[in-house]
All heavy atoms as a GROMACS GRO file, in nm:
protein
  645
    1MET      N    1  13.302  13.530   7.481
    1MET     CA    2  13.368  13.583   7.364
    1MET      C    3  13.410  13.728   7.383
    1MET      O    4  13.408  13.805   7.291
    1MET     CB    5  13.278  13.572   7.242
    1MET     CG    6  13.257  13.430   7.196
    1MET     SD    7  13.172  13.415   7.039
    1MET     CE    8  13.010  13.476   7.081
    2THR      N    9  13.449  13.763   7.502
    2THR     CA   10  13.493  13.900   7.525
    2THR      C   11  13.642  13.907   7.553
    2THR      O   12  13.691  14.011   7.593
    2THR     CB   13  13.416  13.962   7.643
    2THR    OG1   14  13.439  13.882   7.759
    2THR    CG2   15  13.269  13.971   7.613
    3ALA      N   16  13.713  13.798   7.534
    3ALA     CA   17  13.857  13.795   7.556
    3ALA      C   18  13.930  13.801   7.421
    3ALA      O   19  13.875  13.758   7.320
    3ALA     CB   20  13.896  13.669   7.631
    4PRO      N   21  14.053  13.851   7.418
    4PRO     CA   22  14.127  13.852   7.292
    4PRO      C   23  14.167  13.711   7.250
    4PRO      O   24  14.196  13.626   7.334
    4PRO     CB   25  14.250  13.938   7.322
    4PRO     CG   26  14.260  13.944   7.470
    4PRO     CD   27  14.124  13.917   7.526
    5TYR      N   28  14.165  13.686   7.121
    5TYR     CA   29  14.203  13.558   7.064
    5TYR      C   30  14.340  13.570   6.996
    5TYR      O   31  14.379  13.678   6.953
    5TYR     CB   32  14.106  13.514   6.954
    5TYR     CG   33  13.968  13.470   6.996
    5TYR    CD1   34  13.872  13.445   6.899
    5TYR    CD2   35  13.932  13.451   7.128
    5TYR    CE1   36  13.745  13.404   6.933
    5TYR    CE2   37  13.806  13.409   7.162
    5TYR     CZ   38  13.713  13.385   7.064
    5TYR     OH   39  13.586  13.344   7.097
    6ARG      N   40  14.408  13.455   6.983
    6ARG     CA   41  14.525  13.443   6.897
    6ARG      C   42  14.530  13.299   6.852
    6ARG      O   43  14.508  13.207   6.931
    6ARG     CB   44  14.653  13.480   6.969
    6ARG     CG   45  14.775  13.472   6.876
    6ARG     CD   46  14.899  13.534   6.935
    6ARG     NE   47  14.946  13.459   7.051
    6ARG     CZ   48  15.070  13.414   7.063
    6ARG    NH1   49  15.160  13.435   6.971
    6ARG    NH2   50  15.105  13.348   7.171
    7CYS      N   51  14.559  13.276   6.725
    7CYS     CA   52  14.562  13.140   6.670
    7CYS      C   53  14.684  13.064   6.722
    7CYS      O   54  14.797  13.112   6.706
    7CYS     CB   55  14.562  13.144   6.518
    7CYS     SG   56  14.570  12.979   6.445
    8PRO      N   57  14.662  12.945   6.781
    8PRO     CA   58  14.776  12.866   6.829
    8PRO      C   59  14.854  12.797   6.717
    8PRO      O   60  14.964  12.750   6.739
    8PRO     CB   61  14.711  12.763   6.920
    8PRO     CG   62  14.572  12.751   6.871
    8PRO     CD   63  14.534  12.885   6.815
    9ASN      N   64  14.799  12.795   6.597
    9ASN     CA   65  14.866  12.730   6.485
    9ASN      C   66  14.954  12.827   6.408
    9ASN      O   67  15.075  12.808   6.400
    9ASN     CB   68  14.763  12.666   6.392
    9ASN     CG   69  14.827  12.584   6.284
    9ASN    OD1   70  14.913  12.502   6.310
    9ASN    ND2   71  14.785  12.606   6.160
   10CYS      N   72  14.896  12.933   6.352
   10CYS     CA   73  14.976  13.027   6.274
   10CYS      C   74  15.041  13.133   6.363
   10CYS      O   75  15.135  13.200   6.321
   10CYS     CB   76  14.894  13.090   6.162
   10CYS     SG   77  14.756  13.195   6.216
   11ARG      N   78  14.993  13.151   6.483
   11ARG     CA   79  15.048  13.239   6.587
   11ARG      C   80  15.053  13.388   6.553
   11ARG      O   81  15.105  13.467   6.628
   11ARG     CB   82  15.188  13.192   6.628
   11ARG     CG   83  15.187  13.052   6.685
   11ARG     CD   84  15.326  13.009   6.724
   11ARG     NE   85  15.327  12.870   6.764
   11ARG     CZ   86  15.317  12.829   6.889
   11ARG    NH1   87  15.306  12.915   6.986
   11ARG    NH2   88  15.318  12.701   6.917
   12THR      N   89  15.001  13.426   6.438
   12THR     CA   90  15.004  13.567   6.400
   12THR      C   91  14.866  13.629   6.397
   12THR      O   92  14.852  13.749   6.423
   12THR     CB   93  15.068  13.585   6.261
   12THR    OG1   94  14.997  13.506   6.166
   12THR    CG2   95  15.214  13.543   6.262
   13ASN      N   96  14.764  13.550   6.366
   13ASN     CA   97  14.628  13.604   6.354
   13ASN      C   98  14.570  13.636   6.491
   13ASN      O   99  14.562  13.552   6.579
   13ASN     CB  100  14.537  13.504   6.282
   13ASN     CG  101  14.397  13.556   6.265
   13ASN    OD1  102  14.373  13.676   6.266
   13ASN    ND2  103  14.303  13.466   6.249
   14ARG      N  104  14.530  13.761   6.508
   14ARG     CA  105  14.464  13.806   6.631
   14ARG      C  106  14.330  13.874   6.602
   14ARG      O  107  14.265  13.923   6.693
   14ARG     CB  108  14.554  13.906   6.706
   14ARG     CG  109  14.678  13.844   6.764
   14ARG     CD  110  14.759  13.952   6.836
   14ARG     NE  111  14.871  13.895   6.907
   14ARG     CZ  112  14.869  13.860   7.035
   14ARG    NH1  113  14.760  13.875   7.106
   14ARG    NH2  114  14.976  13.810   7.093
   15SER      N  115  14.290  13.878   6.475
   15SER     CA  116  14.171  13.956   6.444
   15SER      C  117  14.069  13.888   6.353
   15SER      O  118  13.954  13.932   6.349
   15SER     CB  119  14.213  14.089   6.381
   15SER     OG  120  14.286  14.066   6.262
   16ARG      N  121  14.104  13.785   6.278
   16ARG     CA  122  14.009  13.726   6.182
   16ARG      C  123  13.975  13.583   6.222
   16ARG      O  124  14.060  13.494   6.213
   16ARG     CB  125  14.069  13.729   6.041
   16ARG     CG  126  14.085  13.871   5.990
   16ARG     CD  127  14.158  13.876   5.859
   16ARG     NE  128  14.293  13.824   5.883
   16ARG     CZ  129  14.366  13.761   5.794
   16ARG    NH1  130  14.320  13.739   5.674
   16ARG    NH2  131  14.487  13.717   5.823
   17PHE      N  132  13.849  13.564   6.266
   17PHE     CA  133  13.804  13.433   6.312
   17PHE      C  134  13.661  13.408   6.268
   17PHE      O  135  13.585  13.502   6.244
   17PHE     CB  136  13.810  13.426   6.466
   17PHE     CG  137  13.948  13.449   6.519
   17PHE    CD1  138  13.986  13.574   6.564
   17PHE    CD2  139  14.040  13.346   6.525
   17PHE    CE1  140  14.113  13.596   6.613
   17PHE    CE2  141  14.167  13.368   6.574
   17PHE     CZ  142  14.204  13.493   6.618
   18ASN      N  143  13.625  13.282   6.260
   18ASN     CA  144  13.487  13.240   6.238
   18ASN      C  145  13.438  13.175   6.367
   18ASN      O  146  13.500  13.081   6.417
   18ASN     CB  147  13.478  13.140   6.123
   18ASN     CG  148  13.519  13.201   5.991
   18ASN    OD1  149  13.476  13.309   5.957
   18ASN    ND2  150  13.604  13.131   5.919
   19ILE      N  151  13.328  13.226   6.422
   19ILE     CA  152  13.267  13.169   6.543
   19ILE      C  153  13.162  13.069   6.496
   19ILE      O  154  13.070  13.104   6.423
   19ILE     CB  155  13.201  13.278   6.630
   19ILE    CG1  156  13.299  13.392   6.659
   19ILE    CG2  157  13.143  13.218   6.757
   19ILE    CD1  158  13.420  13.353   6.738
   20ILE      N  159  13.176  12.945   6.539
   20ILE     CA  160  13.087  12.838   6.496
   20ILE      C  161  12.998  12.799   6.614
   20ILE      O  162  13.046  12.744   6.713
   20ILE     CB  163  13.167  12.716   6.448
   20ILE    CG1  164  13.263  12.757   6.336
   20ILE    CG2  165  13.074  12.604   6.404
   20ILE    CD1  166  13.372  12.656   6.309
   21LYS      N  167  12.870  12.829   6.604
   21LYS     CA  168  12.776  12.793   6.710
   21LYS      C  169  12.729  12.650   6.685
   21LYS      O  170  12.682  12.617   6.577
   21LYS     CB  171  12.657  12.888   6.710
   21LYS     CG  172  12.562  12.862   6.824
   21LYS     CD  173  12.452  12.965   6.830
   21LYS     CE  174  12.363  12.934   6.948
   21LYS     NZ  175  12.255  13.031   6.961
   22GLN      N  176  12.746  12.566   6.785
   22GLN     CA  177  12.708  12.426   6.772
   22GLN      C  178  12.567  12.406   6.826
   22GLN      O  179  12.538  12.440   6.941
   22GLN     CB  180  12.807  12.338   6.847
   22GLN     CG  181  12.948  12.354   6.795
   22GLN     CD  182  13.038  12.241   6.837
   22GLN    OE1  183  13.102  12.184   6.754
   22GLN    NE2  184  13.043  12.207   6.963
   23GLU      N  185  12.481  12.350   6.744
   23GLU     CA  186  12.344  12.322   6.783
   23GLU      C  187  12.320  12.172   6.766
   23GLU      O  188  12.289  12.126   6.656
   23GLU     CB  189  12.247  12.402   6.697
   23GLU     CG  190  12.262  12.552   6.716
   23GLU     CD  191  12.166  12.632   6.630
   23GLU    OE1  192  12.070  12.574   6.576
   23GLU    OE2  193  12.188  12.753   6.618
   24PRO      N  194  12.334  12.096   6.874
   24PRO     CA  195  12.317  11.951   6.862
   24PRO      C  196  12.172  11.912   6.834
   24PRO      O  197  12.078  11.979   6.877
   24PRO     CB  198  12.361  11.898   6.998
   24PRO     CG  199  12.345  12.014   7.091
   24PRO     CD  200  12.366  12.137   7.010
   25GLN      N  201  12.157  11.806   6.757
   25GLN     CA  202  12.026  11.751   6.725
   25GLN      C  203  12.029  11.604   6.766
   25GLN      O  204  12.104  11.525   6.710
   25GLN     CB  205  11.999  11.764   6.575
   25GLN     CG  206  11.866  11.708   6.532
   25GLN     CD  207  11.848  11.718   6.381
   25GLN    OE1  208  11.937  11.757   6.308
   25GLN    NE2  209  11.731  11.681   6.336
   26SER      N  210  11.951  11.567   6.866
   26SER     CA  211  11.949  11.429   6.916
   26SER      C  212  11.853  11.346   6.833
   26SER      O  213  11.734  11.379   6.823
   26SER     CB  214  11.906  11.427   7.063
   26SER     OG  215  11.999  11.501   7.140
   27VAL      N  216  11.905  11.241   6.771
   27VAL     CA  217  11.823  11.157   6.684
   27VAL      C  218  11.855  11.010   6.707
   27VAL      O  219  11.960  10.974   6.759
   27VAL     CB  220  11.847  11.189   6.534
   27VAL    CG1  221  11.806  11.331   6.502
   27VAL    CG2  222  11.991  11.163   6.495
   28LYS      N  223  11.762  10.925   6.666
   28LYS     CA  224  11.783  10.780   6.661
   28LYS      C  225  11.777  10.744   6.513
   28LYS      O  226  11.684  10.783   6.443
   28LYS     CB  227  11.675  10.706   6.739
   28LYS     CG  228  11.693  10.556   6.737
   28LYS     CD  229  11.587  10.488   6.823
   28LYS     CE  230  11.608  10.338   6.822
   28LYS     NZ  231  11.505  10.271   6.903
   29MET      N  232  11.881  10.671   6.466
   29MET     CA  233  11.890  10.640   6.324
   29MET      C  234  11.876  10.490   6.300
   29MET      O  235  11.914  10.408   6.383
   29MET     CB  236  12.024  10.687   6.268
   29MET     CG  237  12.043  10.836   6.277
   29MET     SD  238  12.207  10.888   6.227
   29MET     CE  239  12.198  10.865   6.053
   30ASP      N  240  11.822  10.454   6.184
   30ASP     CA  241  11.814  10.315   6.142
   30ASP      C  242  11.956  10.270   6.105
   30ASP      O  243  12.021  10.334   6.022
   30ASP     CB  244  11.721  10.302   6.021
   30ASP     CG  245  11.704  10.158   5.977
   30ASP    OD1  246  11.801  10.103   5.921
   30ASP    OD2  247  11.595  10.102   5.997
   31PRO      N  248  12.007  10.162   6.166
   31PRO     CA  249  12.145  10.121   6.141
   31PRO      C  250  12.171  10.071   5.998
   31PRO      O  251  12.283  10.077   5.951
   31PRO     CB  252  12.170  10.010   6.242
   31PRO     CG  253  12.037   9.966   6.290
   31PRO     CD  254  11.943  10.079   6.267
   32GLN      N  255  12.068  10.025   5.927
   32GLN     CA  256  12.088   9.976   5.791
   32GLN      C  257  12.079  10.086   5.686
   32GLN      O  258  12.157  10.090   5.592
   32GLN     CB  259  11.984   9.867   5.756
   32GLN     CG  260  12.021   9.728   5.806
   32GLN     CD  261  12.002   9.714   5.956
   32GLN    OE1  262  11.904   9.764   6.011
   32GLN    NE2  263  12.094   9.646   6.020
   33THR      N  264  11.983  10.178   5.703
   33THR     CA  265  11.961  10.280   5.600
   33THR      C  266  12.020  10.416   5.636
   33THR      O  267  12.045  10.498   5.549
   33THR     CB  268  11.811  10.299   5.575
   33THR    OG1  269  11.750  10.353   5.694
   33THR    CG2  270  11.744  10.169   5.536
   34GLY      N  271  12.040  10.443   5.764
   34GLY     CA  272  12.091  10.573   5.806
   34GLY      C  273  11.982  10.680   5.816
   34GLY      O  274  12.011  10.795   5.845
   35GLN      N  275  11.858  10.641   5.792
   35GLN     CA  276  11.748  10.737   5.801
   35GLN      C  277  11.714  10.764   5.947
   35GLN      O  278  11.726  10.676   6.032
   35GLN     CB  279  11.625  10.686   5.727
   35GLN     CG  280  11.642  10.683   5.578
   35GLN     CD  281  11.513  10.642   5.509
   35GLN    OE1  282  11.425  10.579   5.569
   35GLN    NE2  283  11.502  10.676   5.382
   36ILE      N  284  11.668  10.885   5.974
   36ILE     CA  285  11.628  10.923   6.109
   36ILE      C  286  11.494  10.858   6.140
   36ILE      O  287  11.396  10.876   6.068
   36ILE     CB  288  11.619  11.076   6.124
   36ILE    CG1  289  11.758  11.137   6.106
   36ILE    CG2  290  11.558  11.115   6.258
   36ILE    CD1  291  11.762  11.287   6.106
   37VAL      N  292  11.492  10.779   6.248
   37VAL     CA  293  11.372  10.708   6.291
   37VAL      C  294  11.295  10.791   6.393
   37VAL      O  295  11.173  10.796   6.393
   37VAL     CB  296  11.408  10.572   6.353
   37VAL    CG1  297  11.286  10.500   6.406
   37VAL    CG2  298  11.482  10.486   6.252
   38GLU      N  299  11.371  10.857   6.481
   38GLU     CA  300  11.310  10.935   6.589
   38GLU      C  301  11.398  11.055   6.620
   38GLU      O  302  11.520  11.045   6.618
   38GLU     CB  303  11.294  10.847   6.712
   38GLU     CG  304  11.213  10.909   6.823
   38GLU     CD  305  11.191  10.810   6.938
   38GLU    OE1  306  11.229  10.692   6.928
   38GLU    OE2  307  11.136  10.853   7.039
   39GLU      N  308  11.335  11.168   6.648
   39GLU     CA  309  11.408  11.288   6.687
   39GLU      C  310  11.367  11.323   6.830
   39GLU      O  311  11.249  11.329   6.862
   39GLU     CB  312  11.376  11.404   6.593
   39GLU     CG  313  11.463  11.523   6.616
   39GLU     CD  314  11.447  11.629   6.507
   39GLU    OE1  315  11.393  11.597   6.400
   39GLU    OE2  316  11.487  11.743   6.533
   40TYR      N  317  11.467  11.343   6.916
   40TYR     CA  318  11.441  11.371   7.056
   40TYR      C  319  11.450  11.521   7.083
   40TYR      O  320  11.530  11.590   7.024
   40TYR     CB  321  11.544  11.301   7.146
   40TYR     CG  322  11.548  11.151   7.129
   40TYR    CD1  323  11.653  11.088   7.066
   40TYR    CD2  324  11.444  11.072   7.178
   40TYR    CE1  325  11.658  10.951   7.052
   40TYR    CE2  326  11.448  10.933   7.165
   40TYR     CZ  327  11.555  10.874   7.101
   40TYR     OH  328  11.558  10.738   7.087
   41THR      N  329  11.367  11.567   7.177
   41THR     CA  330  11.375  11.706   7.221
   41THR      C  331  11.452  11.709   7.352
   41THR      O  332  11.467  11.608   7.420
   41THR     CB  333  11.234  11.766   7.242
   41THR    OG1  334  11.166  11.688   7.340
   41THR    CG2  335  11.156  11.768   7.113
   42THR      N  336  11.499  11.826   7.389
   42THR     CA  337  11.574  11.841   7.514
   42THR      C  338  11.487  11.799   7.631
   42THR      O  339  11.373  11.839   7.644
   42THR     CB  340  11.617  11.988   7.532
   42THR    OG1  341  11.688  12.029   7.415
   42THR    CG2  342  11.706  12.004   7.653
   43GLY      N  343  11.542  11.715   7.716
   43GLY     CA  344  11.468  11.667   7.832
   43GLY      C  345  11.384  11.544   7.805
   43GLY      O  346  11.330  11.485   7.898
   44MET      N  347  11.371  11.506   7.681
   44MET     CA  348  11.288  11.390   7.646
   44MET      C  349  11.372  11.281   7.580
   44MET      O  350  11.324  11.208   7.494
   44MET     CB  351  11.175  11.433   7.551
   44MET     CG  352  11.082  11.538   7.609
   44MET     SD  353  10.997  11.485   7.757
   44MET     CE  354  10.881  11.372   7.690
   45LEU      N  355  11.499  11.267   7.620
   45LEU     CA  356  11.585  11.166   7.563
   45LEU      C  357  11.551  11.029   7.618
   45LEU      O  358  11.501  11.016   7.730
   45LEU     CB  359  11.732  11.197   7.595
   45LEU     CG  360  11.787  11.327   7.537
   45LEU    CD1  361  11.930  11.349   7.584
   45LEU    CD2  362  11.781  11.326   7.386
   46SER      N  363  11.579  10.924   7.541
   46SER     CA  364  11.557  10.789   7.590
   46SER      C  365  11.662  10.758   7.695
   46SER      O  366  11.766  10.824   7.702
   46SER     CB  367  11.564  10.689   7.474
   46SER     OG  368  11.697  10.674   7.430
   47PRO      N  369  11.641  10.657   7.777
   47PRO     CA  370  11.736  10.626   7.886
   47PRO      C  371  11.878  10.595   7.837
   47PRO      O  372  11.974  10.615   7.910
   47PRO     CB  373  11.675  10.502   7.952
   47PRO     CG  374  11.531  10.507   7.917
   47PRO     CD  375  11.523  10.573   7.783
   48PHE      N  376  11.895  10.547   7.715
   48PHE     CA  377  12.026  10.512   7.663
   48PHE      C  378  12.089  10.620   7.576
   48PHE      O  379  12.192  10.598   7.514
   48PHE     CB  380  12.018  10.381   7.584
   48PHE     CG  381  11.975  10.265   7.669
   48PHE    CD1  382  11.848  10.213   7.658
   48PHE    CD2  383  12.062  10.211   7.763
   48PHE    CE1  384  11.808  10.107   7.737
   48PHE    CE2  385  12.022  10.104   7.842
   48PHE     CZ  386  11.894  10.052   7.829
   49HIS      N  387  12.026  10.736   7.569
   49HIS     CA  388  12.076  10.845   7.484
   49HIS      C  389  12.136  10.954   7.572
   49HIS      O  390  12.064  11.025   7.642
   49HIS     CB  391  11.960  10.901   7.400
   49HIS     CG  392  12.006  10.979   7.282
   49HIS    ND1  393  11.993  10.934   7.154
   49HIS    CD2  394  12.068  11.100   7.272
   49HIS    CE1  395  12.041  11.023   7.070
   49HIS    NE2  396  12.088  11.125   7.141
   50MET      N  397  12.268  10.968   7.568
   50MET     CA  398  12.337  11.068   7.650
   50MET      C  399  12.324  11.206   7.583
   50MET      O  400  12.342  11.218   7.462
   50MET     CB  401  12.485  11.034   7.663
   50MET     CG  402  12.558  11.129   7.754
   50MET     SD  403  12.738  11.111   7.761
   50MET     CE  404  12.763  10.940   7.776
   51PRO      N  405  12.292  11.310   7.660
   51PRO     CA  406  12.282  11.444   7.601
   51PRO      C  407  12.419  11.499   7.564
   51PRO      O  408  12.521  11.459   7.621
   51PRO     CB  409  12.218  11.527   7.713
   51PRO     CG  410  12.252  11.455   7.838
   51PRO     CD  411  12.261  11.310   7.802
   52TYR      N  412  12.424  11.590   7.468
   52TYR     CA  413  12.547  11.654   7.424
   52TYR      C  414  12.604  11.739   7.536
   52TYR      O  415  12.533  11.817   7.599
   52TYR     CB  416  12.520  11.741   7.301
   52TYR     CG  417  12.641  11.815   7.252
   52TYR    CD1  418  12.744  11.748   7.187
   52TYR    CD2  419  12.653  11.952   7.270
   52TYR    CE1  420  12.855  11.815   7.142
   52TYR    CE2  421  12.764  12.020   7.225
   52TYR     CZ  422  12.865  11.950   7.161
   52TYR     OH  423  12.977  12.018   7.116
   53LYS      N  424  12.734  11.724   7.562
   53LYS     CA  425  12.798  11.799   7.670
   53LYS      C  426  12.921  11.874   7.620
   53LYS      O  427  13.007  11.912   7.698
   53LYS     CB  428  12.838  11.705   7.783
   53LYS     CG  429  12.719  11.642   7.853
   53LYS     CD  430  12.763  11.553   7.965
   53LYS     CE  431  12.640  11.488   8.029
   53LYS     NZ  432  12.675  11.393   8.131
   54GLY      N  433  12.931  11.894   7.490
   54GLY     CA  434  13.046  11.962   7.432
   54GLY      C  435  13.033  12.114   7.442
   54GLY      O  436  12.936  12.167   7.497
   55PRO      N  437  13.130  12.184   7.386
   55PRO     CA  438  13.128  12.331   7.393
   55PRO      C  439  13.016  12.391   7.308
   55PRO      O  440  12.976  12.332   7.206
   55PRO     CB  441  13.265  12.371   7.338
   55PRO     CG  442  13.305  12.258   7.250
   55PRO     CD  443  13.247  12.135   7.313
   56GLU      N  444  12.967  12.505   7.351
   56GLU     CA  445  12.861  12.574   7.277
   56GLU      C  446  12.917  12.636   7.150
   56GLU      O  447  12.848  12.646   7.049
   56GLU     CB  448  12.798  12.682   7.365
   56GLU     CG  449  12.681  12.751   7.302
   56GLU     CD  450  12.618  12.855   7.394
   56GLU    OE1  451  12.657  12.866   7.511
   56GLU    OE2  452  12.529  12.927   7.347
   57TYR      N  453  13.042  12.682   7.156
   57TYR     CA  454  13.106  12.747   7.042
   57TYR      C  455  13.239  12.679   7.008
   57TYR      O  456  13.307  12.629   7.096
   57TYR     CB  457  13.136  12.894   7.072
   57TYR     CG  458  13.014  12.977   7.091
   57TYR    CD1  459  12.965  13.006   7.218
   57TYR    CD2  460  12.945  13.029   6.982
   57TYR    CE1  461  12.852  13.082   7.236
   57TYR    CE2  462  12.831  13.106   6.999
   57TYR     CZ  463  12.786  13.132   7.126
   57TYR     OH  464  12.674  13.208   7.142
   58ARG      N  465  13.273  12.681   6.881
   58ARG     CA  466  13.407  12.645   6.833
   58ARG      C  467  13.454  12.765   6.752
   58ARG      O  468  13.373  12.844   6.705
   58ARG     CB  469  13.404  12.519   6.747
   58ARG     CG  470  13.345  12.405   6.822
   58ARG     CD  471  13.413  12.277   6.838
   58ARG     NE  472  13.520  12.238   6.753
   58ARG     CZ  473  13.622  12.167   6.797
   58ARG    NH1  474  13.628  12.131   6.921
   58ARG    NH2  475  13.716  12.128   6.717
   59VAL      N  476  13.584  12.778   6.738
   59VAL     CA  477  13.640  12.892   6.668
   59VAL      C  478  13.729  12.841   6.555
   59VAL      O  479  13.804  12.745   6.573
   59VAL     CB  480  13.722  12.981   6.764
   59VAL    CG1  481  13.787  13.096   6.690
   59VAL    CG2  482  13.634  13.033   6.876
   60GLN      N  483  13.720  12.906   6.440
   60GLN     CA  484  13.807  12.876   6.328
   60GLN      C  485  13.891  12.998   6.296
   60GLN      O  486  13.839  13.109   6.285
   60GLN     CB  487  13.727  12.836   6.204
   60GLN     CG  488  13.817  12.803   6.084
   60GLN     CD  489  13.739  12.770   5.960
   60GLN    OE1  490  13.633  12.827   5.935
   60GLN    NE2  491  13.793  12.680   5.880
   61CYS      N  492  14.020  12.978   6.281
   61CYS     CA  493  14.110  13.085   6.238
   61CYS      C  494  14.081  13.112   6.091
   61CYS      O  495  14.083  13.021   6.009
   61CYS     CB  496  14.256  13.043   6.256
   61CYS     SG  497  14.375  13.162   6.189
   62ALA      N  498  14.052  13.236   6.057
   62ALA     CA  499  14.019  13.271   5.918
   62ALA      C  500  14.145  13.289   5.834
   62ALA      O  501  14.135  13.315   5.715
   62ALA     CB  502  13.934  13.397   5.915
   63ALA      N  503  14.264  13.273   5.894
   63ALA     CA  504  14.388  13.282   5.818
   63ALA      C  505  14.439  13.143   5.778
   63ALA      O  506  14.475  13.120   5.663
   63ALA     CB  507  14.494  13.355   5.899
   64CYS      N  508  14.443  13.049   5.873
   64CYS     CA  509  14.499  12.916   5.843
   64CYS      C  510  14.394  12.805   5.842
   64CYS      O  511  14.421  12.695   5.796
   64CYS     CB  512  14.611  12.883   5.940
   64CYS     SG  513  14.557  12.841   6.107
   65GLY      N  514  14.275  12.829   5.898
   65GLY     CA  515  14.167  12.731   5.894
   65GLY      C  516  14.156  12.639   6.014
   65GLY      O  517  14.069  12.553   6.018
   66LEU      N  518  14.244  12.654   6.114
   66LEU     CA  519  14.240  12.569   6.232
   66LEU      C  520  14.107  12.585   6.306
   66LEU      O  521  14.062  12.698   6.328
   66LEU     CB  522  14.355  12.603   6.327
   66LEU     CG  523  14.358  12.526   6.459
   66LEU    CD1  524  14.400  12.382   6.435
   66LEU    CD2  525  14.451  12.593   6.558
   67VAL      N  526  14.043  12.474   6.345
   67VAL     CA  527  13.920  12.476   6.422
   67VAL      C  528  13.949  12.413   6.558
   67VAL      O  529  13.993  12.299   6.565
   67VAL     CB  530  13.805  12.399   6.352
   67VAL    CG1  531  13.679  12.400   6.437
   67VAL    CG2  532  13.778  12.457   6.215
   68GLU      N  533  13.923  12.487   6.665
   68GLU     CA  534  13.948  12.440   6.802
   68GLU      C  535  13.842  12.495   6.895
   68GLU      O  536  13.762  12.580   6.858
   68GLU     CB  537  14.086  12.486   6.851
   68GLU     CG  538  14.203  12.415   6.787
   68GLU     CD  539  14.218  12.272   6.831
   68GLU    OE1  540  14.172  12.236   6.942
   68GLU    OE2  541  14.276  12.194   6.754
   69ASP      N  542  13.847  12.448   7.018
   69ASP     CA  543  13.762  12.500   7.124
   69ASP      C  544  13.798  12.647   7.150
   69ASP      O  545  13.915  12.685   7.137
   69ASP     CB  546  13.782  12.416   7.251
   69ASP     CG  547  13.683  12.453   7.359
   69ASP    OD1  548  13.562  12.442   7.334
   69ASP    OD2  549  13.729  12.493   7.468
   70GLU      N  550  13.701  12.727   7.188
   70GLU     CA  551  13.724  12.870   7.211
   70GLU      C  552  13.832  12.895   7.316
   70GLU      O  553  13.913  12.987   7.303
   70GLU     CB  554  13.593  12.937   7.253
   70GLU     CG  555  13.607  13.085   7.277
   70GLU     CD  556  13.479  13.149   7.328
   70GLU    OE1  557  13.397  13.079   7.390
   70GLU    OE2  558  13.462  13.269   7.304
   71ARG      N  559  13.838  12.810   7.420
   71ARG     CA  560  13.935  12.828   7.527
   71ARG      C  561  14.080  12.825   7.477
   71ARG      O  562  14.166  12.892   7.531
   71ARG     CB  563  13.915  12.725   7.637
   71ARG     CG  564  13.784  12.744   7.712
   71ARG     CD  565  13.762  12.634   7.810
   71ARG     NE  566  13.735  12.511   7.733
   71ARG     CZ  567  13.711  12.394   7.785
   71ARG    NH1  568  13.714  12.377   7.914
   71ARG    NH2  569  13.686  12.289   7.708
   72THR      N  570  14.107  12.745   7.375
   72THR     CA  571  14.241  12.736   7.318
   72THR      C  572  14.284  12.870   7.260
   72THR      O  573  14.396  12.916   7.284
   72THR     CB  574  14.246  12.628   7.208
   72THR    OG1  575  14.198  12.506   7.261
   72THR    CG2  576  14.386  12.610   7.155
   73PHE      N  577  14.196  12.936   7.185
   73PHE     CA  578  14.226  13.066   7.126
   73PHE      C  579  14.240  13.174   7.233
   73PHE      O  580  14.324  13.262   7.221
   73PHE     CB  581  14.119  13.104   7.024
   73PHE     CG  582  14.129  13.028   6.895
   73PHE    CD1  583  14.063  12.906   6.878
   73PHE    CD2  584  14.205  13.075   6.790
   73PHE    CE1  585  14.072  12.836   6.760
   73PHE    CE2  586  14.215  13.005   6.670
   73PHE     CZ  587  14.149  12.885   6.656
   74VAL      N  588  14.158  13.165   7.338
   74VAL     CA  589  14.165  13.262   7.447
   74VAL      C  590  14.297  13.249   7.522
   74VAL      O  591  14.363  13.349   7.552
   74VAL     CB  592  14.045  13.246   7.545
   74VAL    CG1  593  14.064  13.329   7.669
   74VAL    CG2  594  13.915  13.284   7.475
   75LYS      N  595  14.340  13.126   7.550
   75LYS     CA  596  14.468  13.103   7.622
   75LYS      C  597  14.585  13.161   7.543
   75LYS      O  598  14.674  13.225   7.600
   75LYS     CB  599  14.492  12.954   7.646
   75LYS     CG  600  14.423  12.904   7.768
   75LYS     CD  601  14.487  12.966   7.891
   75LYS     CE  602  14.439  12.902   8.016
   75LYS     NZ  603  14.474  12.977   8.134
   76PHE      N  604  14.588  13.139   7.411
   76PHE     CA  605  14.695  13.195   7.330
   76PHE      C  606  14.683  13.347   7.318
   76PHE      O  607  14.783  13.416   7.300
   76PHE     CB  608  14.698  13.129   7.192
   76PHE     CG  609  14.780  13.004   7.188
   76PHE    CD1  610  14.726  12.884   7.229
   76PHE    CD2  611  14.911  13.008   7.146
   76PHE    CE1  612  14.800  12.767   7.229
   76PHE    CE2  613  14.988  12.893   7.146
   76PHE     CZ  614  14.933  12.771   7.186
   77GLY      N  615  14.562  13.399   7.327
   77GLY     CA  616  14.542  13.543   7.323
   77GLY      C  617  14.594  13.613   7.447
   77GLY      O  618  14.629  13.731   7.444
   78GLU      N  619  14.603  13.542   7.560
   78GLU     CA  620  14.656  13.599   7.684
   78GLU      C  621  14.807  13.614   7.679
   78GLU      O  622  14.863  13.697   7.748
   78GLU     CB  623  14.618  13.509   7.802
   78GLU     CG  624  14.471  13.504   7.832
   78GLU     CD  625  14.433  13.400   7.935
   78GLU    OE1  626  14.522  13.319   7.975
   78GLU    OE2  627  14.317  13.396   7.977
   79GLN      N  628  14.873  13.531   7.598
   79GLN     CA  629  15.019  13.536   7.588
   79GLN      C  630  15.063  13.646   7.494
   79GLN      O  631  14.995  13.680   7.400
   79GLN     CB  632  15.072  13.402   7.537
   79GLN     CG  633  15.034  13.286   7.625
   79GLN     CD  634  15.071  13.152   7.560
   79GLN    OE1  635  15.128  13.147   7.454
   79GLN    NE2  636  15.034  13.044   7.628
   80GLN      N  637  15.180  13.702   7.520
   80GLN     CA  638  15.234  13.807   7.434
   80GLN      C  639  15.325  13.754   7.329
   80GLN      O  640  15.390  13.671   7.317
   80GLN     CB  641  15.308  13.912   7.517
   80GLN     CG  642  15.215  13.993   7.601
   80GLN     CD  643  15.115  14.074   7.521
   80GLN    OE1  644  15.143  14.125   7.414
   80GLN    NE2  645  14.994  14.085   7.570
   0.00000   0.00000   0.00000
C-alpha cells in the first residue's frame, strides 16, 4: 500500500479510498440449517477443505463505491 492509487471506474479519485482487510474464517456448515458445525484453524483444515488464497486487501473507491483488488487501483495510479 505504498503506491499511488487511482479509481479505474470514475478515473478522477486519487485520494479517497477504503482499505478492506480480508480475514477468512474456515468453517463447516450444516447444509440444511446453515449453522456452523465446525470451525477450522490455520493448518488444521480437513483434507477436502481448500485454504483461502485470495488477496489480503481489497480497495473501495470512496467516491463511486467500486470494490476491486488493490493491484487494479495501483495499475491505474501508475498511468497519467
